[in-house]
N, C-alpha and C positions, 0 to 999 in steps of 0.2 A: 899168449897173454889173455886175461879177462879183465875187465876192469868195472867195478859196479860202483855208482857215484850216488850219494844222497846228497841233502841239503849242504852237507859238513863233512864226511868221510866218504874215501874212496877205498875199496879193498882189491887189490891185484892177486890172481891166482894162477897157479901153472908155473911159476917162475923155479928155474932149477936152481939149488942149492948151488952159492957162487956166483951167480949172476950180477952183472951190477948193470942198476935200472936209475935212469937220469928221469926225473918227471918237473914238470911245472903245472902250475893252474892258471885258467883264465876265470876269473869269476864272470857270471852273467845274469841278468835280471830283465827285466820290463823296461829299464832305462838302456840296457845294451850291454857290450861287452867292457870288461875292466882293463886294467893293465895286467900282462902278464907275470907273473912271480918270476923271481930267480928260480935256476934251475938247482934242485935237490940230488943229489948223486946217492945211493946207498948200494953195499951188497947185500945180496938176499944168503942170512946166516944158512 
């Protein structure tokens, strides 16, 4: 799996159909890291 991250979006590629993916995000800026988001779970169509 590869991830490409920009200021407001992330694209995951190379995931097989039917795979379960769990993700969370952590905001980062000059002030440091923010709180981790709740985990989101999806199934790749």
